[in-house]
C-alpha angles and dihedrals in degrees: 000000000000137000134214118240120197114221125193115201139177129193108236096205094055119106091227116053095223119171117226129191134211137159132229135192115243127181113260112264095015124114120237110254135194088256091058092052093045090050096047099036106130097212115082120232140057114305140184109216132210124187129211116236134170121244099173124029099195147007080065119347112239133189136183136196109249127209112214113203099198129059090221093055114119115244120236120232131221119207090344095306136092115242117199130187108198123199112193114225119218117248112267113253124166107193092182089072094056116096113232117245111244115218115217121198118203116227113238119231120246093245095051092044091054092049094048097038093117097034105059144355118265118256113267113260120253114252122207109224120203129202088241089063089069105027127048108221113204118231130217113259110261116247117258110272123214114246111270119232104221091196092062118080097186097068118100118243115256115268118244116254116269112259118221119235113262090220087067089069098040090080089063092063110097119227108210091207095047088221092297123152123241093259091049090052091050090050091049091051092049091049090052091051091050091050092051091049091052091050091052092046092052090048091052091049091052091048092051091046091052091047091049091049090051091052091051092050091050092050090051091048091049091053091052103038106015097089095051091048090050091054090049093048098049143009127203091359091303125112116244117239124248094262092056092045095051095044092051100035094105089070095067105033122103122257113278095026090136092225118150111210116246119203126218089252089067093053102063101115132050090245092054091048092050094050092048091047092053091050091050092048090052090056099048104031106138093224090066094056104048092115096040126102117284096254092055090049090051095049092045092050094049095045092046092054094046093050093049094050094046093048093050089053090047091054092050093050094047097037090234 
């Protein structure tokens, strides 16, 4: 028995991000793997695949594109379908392994050149290139020679300096292929791609673990402090105004928040309310508490949102 799996895919290197659809036959009871997608993919060529998976189902829903390092890895689904993003890899071509074609020009004879002098140009002569034409090979410093007495004819002429062997410097030239064959280079490239995929997969796992841990911390903080913040934020199912929130804010903040209480008598004018609101926002702004414990981050986030909403309503009511 087999089942039909519907696979949505998009080609990442296309200018238009169009979504295509095809179906593939999978054995009943088996999960769809990367190997199945690679085998049934309708577009010819070599591809690197990413698969869409959900990391948060609500508040709000969130998905990511996952790199799977192994061909036997099961593929996640999203809303009952498989979503694939395919990046086409260029064909492997190592030009350094191709031998250059040497052009040979035949020398024309003197008779033929004289006959065809006015009909065509002679073939270019063949030049012998040496390695020394392209690479300057250093030479050993010549030993100090004794001064030569030009008046003496019996003295031997000075010997030329010893020239180092050019093969001594050839070992310093780096071969980018390290003498590897084409298949070995392909295997090395594939190994590099697999290693990068594993690194990305591990990074995604760590990110998901950290996000899950943060959600758990927030749930614990909400159980401990959520009820008291709800009572501070509203009474009898009605939201408290900005004056009430500011004047009672000291009752819900964490110890050491450095907030100086402000009474209702100091919040009589719009200017006084605005100044107090700005001071309160400076204390509970979420950006200031990214490295603080989870319960402080939760309280700061809730208080920050309540103050902003109440102050906007205050401005609308007072046309300020």
